[in-house]
C-alpha positions as CSV (number, residue, x, y, z in Angstrom):
1,M,4.1,9.9,-5.6
2,I,2.7,7.4,-3.0
3,K,1.2,4.1,-4.0
4,V,-0.9,1.7,-2.0
5,L,-1.5,-2.0,-2.9
6,G,-4.5,-3.3,-1.2
7,H,-8.0,-4.6,-1.5
8,K,-11.3,-3.4,-0.6
9,D,-12.0,-5.8,2.4
10,C,-8.9,-4.9,4.2
11,S,-9.1,-2.9,7.1
12,F,-5.5,-1.7,7.4
13,C,-5.9,-0.8,3.6
14,K,-9.0,1.5,4.2
15,Q,-7.0,2.9,7.4
16,A,-4.0,3.7,5.1
17,I,-6.1,5.5,2.4
18,L,-8.1,7.5,4.9
19,L,-4.8,8.6,6.5
20,L,-3.4,9.6,3.3
21,A,-6.7,11.5,2.3
22,T,-6.9,13.4,5.5
23,S,-3.2,14.2,5.3
24,G,-3.7,15.6,1.8
25,K,-1.3,13.5,0.2
26,S,-1.6,12.3,-3.3
27,F,-1.5,8.6,-4.2
28,S,-2.7,5.8,-6.3
29,Y,-4.5,2.8,-5.3
30,V,-3.9,-0.5,-6.9
31,D,-6.2,-3.3,-6.1
32,A,-4.4,-6.6,-5.2
33,R,-6.9,-8.7,-6.3
34,E,-7.2,-7.3,-10.0
35,P,-5.8,-9.9,-12.6
36,E,-3.6,-7.1,-14.1
37,N,-1.6,-6.9,-10.8
38,A,-0.8,-10.6,-10.8
39,A,3.1,-10.2,-11.7
40,L,3.4,-7.5,-8.9
41,I,1.6,-10.0,-6.4
42,Q,4.0,-12.6,-7.4
43,E,7.0,-10.8,-6.9
44,L,6.1,-9.7,-3.5
45,R,5.5,-13.4,-2.6
46,D,8.8,-14.2,-4.2
47,E,10.2,-11.7,-1.4
48,G,8.5,-13.4,1.1
49,I,5.6,-10.6,1.6
50,S,1.9,-11.8,1.5
51,T,0.0,-9.1,3.4
52,V,-1.6,-5.8,2.0
53,P,-1.6,-2.8,2.1
54,Q,2.0,-2.5,0.8
55,I,3.0,1.1,0.4
56,W,5.5,2.9,-1.7
57,I,6.7,6.3,-1.5
58,G,8.5,6.9,-4.9
59,N,10.1,3.7,-5.8
60,E,10.9,2.6,-2.0
61,R,8.6,0.2,-0.5
62,I,8.0,1.4,3.0
63,G,5.6,-1.5,4.2
64,G,2.3,-1.4,5.6
65,F,-0.1,0.8,7.3
66,N,2.0,1.2,10.5
67,E,5.0,2.2,8.6
68,L,3.0,4.9,6.8
69,K,1.8,6.0,9.8
70,L,5.4,6.5,11.3
71,K,6.6,7.9,8.0
72,L,4.1,10.7,8.1
73,S,4.5,11.7,11.6
74,Q,8.4,12.4,11.0
């Protein structure tokens, strides 16, 4: 399963969602601005990550939109 962490005002988040949708991939979306996701955001910040989207395939965080695009082209 693919998980996308982003927010609605992020153009790269929108591009990632569009790419997944047009590729027929099943994914879930997590809004980074929702209070219930604060612990996840803090965990990423602790790792030095401060940008969205952040994308996971299974349990592996692959990075952002560019990394997703590369992964899907393989």
